N, CA, C and O of each residue as an XYZ file, in Angstrom:
296
protein
N       4.972    114.563    116.197
C       4.225    112.727    116.057
C       5.325    112.046    116.269
O       6.423    112.264    115.756
N       4.985    111.043    117.182
C       5.892    109.887    117.682
C       5.837    108.616    116.905
O       4.909    107.817    117.033
N       7.072    108.401    115.915
C       6.968    107.240    115.057
C       7.631    105.571    115.983
O       8.723    105.165    116.383
N       6.273    105.086    115.960
C       6.937    103.671    116.669
C       7.428    102.747    115.402
O       7.050    103.048    114.270
N       8.101    101.854    115.577
C       8.795    101.021    114.530
C       8.597     99.699    114.909
O       9.649     99.168    115.264
N       7.440     98.850    114.966
C       7.545     97.512    114.920
C       8.819     96.371    114.673
O       9.403     96.176    113.607
N       9.075     95.650    116.045
C      10.215     94.825    115.752
C      10.045     93.697    116.137
O      10.933     92.880    115.892
N       8.999     93.328    116.776
C       8.348     91.907    116.984
C       7.446     91.796    117.255
O       7.050     92.608    118.092
N       6.432     90.701    116.752
C       5.262     90.196    117.293
C       4.956     89.177    117.320
O       5.152     88.468    116.333
N       4.218     88.571    118.702
C       4.500     87.124    118.840
C       3.056     87.056    119.569
O       2.498     88.053    120.027
N       2.474     85.611    119.619
C       0.992     85.691    120.012
C       1.009     83.971    120.786
O       1.659     83.005    120.386
N       0.279     84.022    121.715
C       0.175     82.869    122.762
C      -1.451     82.953    123.307
O      -1.885     83.885    123.985
N      -2.151     81.913    122.913
C      -3.439     81.594    123.549
C      -4.412     82.983    122.777
O      -4.518     83.207    121.571
N      -4.817     83.493    123.532
C      -5.762     84.852    122.850
C      -5.224     85.853    122.969
O      -5.848     86.883    122.715
N      -3.915     85.909    123.385
C      -2.867     87.105    123.557
C      -1.706     87.465    122.459
O      -0.751     86.739    122.185
N      -1.998     88.750    121.889
C      -0.883     88.946    121.102
C       0.300     90.571    121.719
O      -0.148     91.684    121.997
N       1.328     90.279    121.751
C       2.398     91.030    122.033
C       3.226     91.921    120.955
O       4.062     91.253    120.347
N       3.172     93.130    120.638
C       4.009     93.649    119.817
C       4.982     94.689    120.477
O       4.676     95.684    121.135
N       6.346     94.177    120.111
C       7.342     95.216    120.398
C       7.757     96.491    119.318
O       7.788     96.353    118.095
N       8.004     97.498    119.902
C       7.942     98.588    118.710
C       9.442     99.299    119.617
O       9.874     98.870    120.688
N       9.934    100.311    118.921
C      10.845    101.105    118.770
C      10.666    102.436    118.805
O      10.163    102.862    117.765
N      10.906    103.291    119.666
C      10.417    104.860    119.203
C      11.786    105.597    119.592
O      12.284    105.430    120.705
N      12.248    106.248    118.825
C      13.239    107.132    118.990
C      13.077    108.346    119.466
O      12.260    109.212    119.154
N      14.118    108.340    120.429
C      13.638    109.735    121.294
C      15.154    110.232    121.160
O      16.018    109.486    120.699
N      15.453    111.651    121.628
C      16.850    112.235    122.378
C      17.223    111.351    122.994
O      16.491    110.789    123.809
N      18.770    110.905    122.715
C      19.598    110.164    123.299
C      19.435    108.786    122.881
O      20.465    108.122    122.765
N      18.705    108.430    122.722
C      18.491    106.923    122.342
C      17.273    106.277    121.934
O      16.759    106.881    120.992
N      16.551    105.145    122.350
C      15.181    104.586    121.864
C      14.647    104.065    122.703
O      15.382    103.663    123.605
N      13.322    103.835    122.828
C      12.253    103.251    123.900
C      11.618    102.138    123.106
O      11.182    102.155    121.955
N      11.666    101.229    123.935
C      11.169     99.933    123.786
C       9.796     99.756    124.538
O       9.714     99.533    125.746
N       8.648     99.891    123.613
C       7.525     99.654    124.067
C       6.684     98.203    123.719
O       6.866     97.566    122.682
N       5.672     97.790    124.860
C       4.895     96.444    124.313
C       3.663     96.886    124.384
O       3.473     97.621    125.353
N       2.886     96.728    123.801
C       1.646     96.612    123.361
C       1.322     95.240    123.287
O       1.880     94.425    122.552
N       0.078     94.934    124.350
C      -0.702     93.917    124.618
C      -1.879     93.850    124.067
O      -2.544     94.859    124.304
N      -2.465     92.985    123.358
C      -3.870     92.953    122.658
C      -4.377     91.375    123.420
O      -3.594     90.437    123.567
N      -5.538     91.355    123.755
C      -6.111     90.517    124.366
C      -7.755     90.136    124.416
O      -8.436     91.112    124.728
N      -8.231     89.365    124.261
C      -9.882     89.111    123.999
C     -10.282     89.483    125.336
O     -11.171     90.327    125.449
N      -9.782     89.003    126.313
C     -10.699     89.569    127.538
C     -10.354     90.601    128.052
O     -11.205     91.353    128.527
N      -8.817     90.949    128.097
C      -8.152     92.623    128.835
C      -8.527     93.791    127.896
O      -8.833     94.897    128.341
N      -8.483     93.445    126.332
C      -8.053     94.542    125.783
C      -6.870     94.879    125.154
O      -6.194     93.956    124.700
N      -6.441     96.154    125.021
C      -5.127     96.356    124.849
C      -4.658     97.488    125.824
O      -5.397     98.307    126.371
N      -3.156     97.377    125.956
C      -2.595     98.389    126.776
C      -1.109     97.965    126.251
O      -0.584     97.009    125.680
N      -0.634     99.611    126.935
C       0.888     99.920    126.473
C       1.542     99.670    127.225
O       0.885     99.146    128.124
N       3.093     99.737    127.599
C       4.028     99.857    128.451
C       5.434     99.707    128.409
O       6.079     98.685    128.179
N       5.831    100.864    128.661
C       7.618    101.021    127.892
C       8.214    100.055    128.812
O       7.818     99.826    129.955
N       9.228     99.493    128.196
C       9.784     98.294    128.877
C      11.226     99.109    128.866
O      11.801     99.250    129.945
N      11.697     99.539    127.903
C      13.301     99.743    128.398
C      13.488    100.987    127.438
O      12.851    101.415    126.475
N      14.854    101.465    128.236
C      15.291    102.626    127.021
C      16.705    102.438    126.551
O      17.300    101.594    127.221
N      17.157    102.788    125.935
C      18.191    102.210    125.056
C      19.051    103.358    124.418
O      18.471    104.016    123.555
N      20.479    103.730    124.746
C      21.141    104.652    124.453
C      22.144    104.402    123.219
O      22.765    105.282    122.623
N      22.179    102.827    122.921
C      22.793    102.736    121.757
C      22.092    101.757    121.150
O      21.151    101.227    121.739
N      22.416    101.430    120.035
C      21.901    100.205    118.645
C      22.345     99.051    119.176
O      21.541     98.137    119.363
N      23.710     98.904    119.508
C      24.290     97.370    119.888
C      23.623     96.887    121.132
O      23.488     95.673    121.284
N      23.196     97.719    122.028
C      21.977     97.108    123.475
C      20.753     96.873    122.884
O      20.016     96.004    123.352
N      20.454     97.477    121.991
C      18.713     97.039    121.392
C      18.813     95.986    120.835
O      18.165     95.050    121.304
N      19.736     95.737    119.527
C      20.028     94.181    119.008
C      20.272     93.081    120.000
O      19.812     91.939    120.004
N      21.145     93.702    120.895
C      21.434     92.470    121.820
C      19.941     91.875    122.463
O      19.385     90.794    122.266
N      19.567     92.975    123.258
C      18.024     92.774    124.136
C      16.871     92.183    123.420
O      16.229     91.332    124.036
N      16.552     92.455    122.376
C      15.956     92.047    121.467
C      16.091     90.546    121.419
O      15.393     89.759    122.058
N      17.328     90.156    120.367
C      17.641     88.602    120.430
C      17.049     87.797    121.641
O      16.405     86.760    121.490
N      17.373     88.465    123.055
C      17.516     87.789    124.307
C      15.714     87.490    124.524
O      15.138     86.492    124.956
N      15.175     88.796    124.028
C      13.677     88.644    124.494
C      12.848     87.704    123.538
O      11.891     86.955    123.738
N      13.599     88.039    122.397
C      12.927     86.653    121.175
C      12.975     85.126    121.604
O      12.014     84.374    121.446
N      13.918     84.824    122.040
C      14.364     83.434    122.725
C      13.925     83.151    123.630
O      13.577     81.988    123.835
N      13.768     84.213    124.592
C      12.853     83.902    125.934
C      11.535     83.922    125.677
O      10.889     83.167    126.404
N      10.749     84.702    124.669
C       9.364     84.517    124.304
C       9.059     82.739    123.607
O       8.180     81.901    123.807
N       9.940     82.770    122.990
C       9.868     81.240    122.301
C      10.052     80.204    123.401
O       9.273     79.257    123.511
N      10.951     80.365    124.107
C      10.921     79.396    125.124
C       9.826     79.365    126.034
O       9.619     78.252    126.518
N       9.249     80.063    126.312
C       7.747     80.379    127.253
C       6.829     80.012    126.189
O       5.758     80.378    126.672
N       6.527     79.444    124.871
C       5.812     78.854    124.285
C       5.132     79.942    123.326
O       4.014     79.699    122.871
N       5.832     81.220    122.990
C       5.121     82.518    122.132
C       5.628     81.666    120.963
O       6.496     80.801    120.848
N       4.537     82.390    119.947
C       4.836     81.816    118.163
C       5.337     83.280    117.850
O       4.885     84.240    118.474
N       6.189     83.400    116.965
C       6.058     84.785    116.254
C       4.894     85.022    115.204
O       4.779     84.291    114.220
N       4.175     85.909    115.420
C       3.625     86.043    114.413
C       3.140     87.250    113.690
O       2.569     87.132    112.606
């Protein structure tokens, strides 16, 4: 069983993006799930990280970019 851990959720218009981490051998994967009234739900693996410092830096940059793009934390 794969455990996903939600780390960020944001919304804009009719779309919600949820970012989740999944621990895998050798590191962690970042997955993005997009939910939209028009397009339904889809998931994609965004990145692979080998270390926790890399993850925290990336997530902070991602959060800032989303907020700058008009996304609101949900």
